[in-house]
C-alpha positions, 0 to 999 in steps of 0.5 A: 500500499505504501509502494503504490501511493508512493507511485501516485505521489511520483507520478504526480511530481511527474506531470507537474515538474515537467516543464522544470526539468525540460532540455529545449535548447538541443532542439530549439532553433532560431531564424530569421523570420524575413522568409516563408513560413515553408523556409523558416520550417524546413531552416530551423529543421536542418539547424537541429539535424545537423546540431543532433547529429554533429555532422555539418553535412548531413543534408547531403543526404538524400533522405532528408533532404527529402524529409524538408517537405515535412519540415512542418510535422517537426515543429511543437511550438514558436514564438516571435523575437525581435533582437538586435539581428531583426525579427527572428522565429523562436522554433522548438522541435519534436525531440522524439520524432527527429531521433527515430527519423535518425534511428531509420535512417541508422545515422548515430545521434549526439544528444544532450549529455555533451562535454563542459568544456572550459575555454582559455582565451588569449589573442596577442597584438605585436609583442602584447599578449592578453587573456580576452576576458571582458564580456563586450570583447567581438571575441567573447561576445562571437563565441558565446554565440557560436556555441550556444548556436551548437548546443556545446556547454561552454565554461569562461574562466573566472579571471579573477585573483586565484585564476591570475596567481596561478596561470598567465598568458605566456603559459596559455600561448606556450600551451604549459599544460601543468600550470594550465590544468591546475589553473583549471582544476576549480572549475569540473570540468570534462574538456580543457580547450586554448584558443589562440587569436592572432592577425596574421594580415590585415585582413585576417586572422588565424586562431589555434585551437588546443585541446586536451582531453584524457592526455591527449591533445587536439591542435587546429588552425583556422584563418577567416576574415573576421570573428564571427565567421572564424569562430563558427567555423571553428565551432562547427569543426569542434562539435564535429570532433566531439560527435564522433566520439559521443555520437550513438547509433541506437539499437533496438534490438540491443535494448537491456536493462540495467540497476544504478544506485543514486545516494544523496537522495533526501526528498521526493523532489530529488527522486522526481528530478532524478528520474526526469533527468535520466528520462530525457537521456539519450539511449534510455528508454525507461526508468523504473523505481526499484526502491527509495530509501532515506539517502539511496534510491535504487533505479532500473533502467531499460536501455538501447545502447551498451553499459559502458555507452550508458556510464560514458553519457551519465559522466556528463551529467552534472548532476551525479558524480560517479562512486563506483563503476560495477560494468567490468566483469570480477576478476577470475579467482583461480583458487576459487573457480566457481562463478561469483554471482554478485547484486551489485548495482552497474553504477552508484552516483552521488547526486550533486546540487549546483 
């Protein structure tokens, strides 16, 4: 009886909190209003398909070009907005319908769990180097806009006394990773990116981007005539690189169930928000509450990805901190060859709060 009452309360709270946990940014586009309705619907669908595949050339697929004729069926809601760029239309598209389309076409999808990236930006003018840190700086404004367009999680340093004591412009420009990583550790991000900007001629800028991940470096150089186009090209390139790493191909035939345990769930609200977060994660088809204790919740997840992919996706969920990973099988004990039966969940997490 208690379990039944709990489920009723949980269902009611889920309905109440659905708007709170919705993440429309990934499937929300903003397009010019100075075109026909059919044109802005097609443009919005194109923008989202590029964003959730990380592939700037994805619309070369004939099936997707044909699907543009049905763009109106993907629109859930829209509103007119006015900004510095003129009259715009903000469009929210149907995430489930887009995922189904890409799944049917066997196209990998890059979901909303994305690595948080910290950007250290240095501009060189002549022999002088400076951190790009003022909010009204054209470089920073352009970076903020293009990363939002690609739904790339962006963290910018505070450049407070702690940062400036631990790191200099020359450290960043020279790629000295020991002080860079030391200064970056306070931000608890997944990746660190260095952007080095230099005017190579009267009309051209050079951008050198260096990204470190798990001890490996990715270095890219681009040139452009203005901040906006140069950073937009880089954001598209970065999105493509990350999608190659993290996009997944949903496979209903590989559907399986796994359990996870989450500590620190001290209230019904915590449990509800946790369920909403997991249910919105790409690759998780269903979330079922198994047990709820005073400070601990156990859930069963029906997934259409591998357990390893699931752990990778949840690694980018800021509200969950991994405590124990039980995905690897136990080592074989030659002294006791009988199979080890374990009831341990796939992983144990700590619920974190901002």
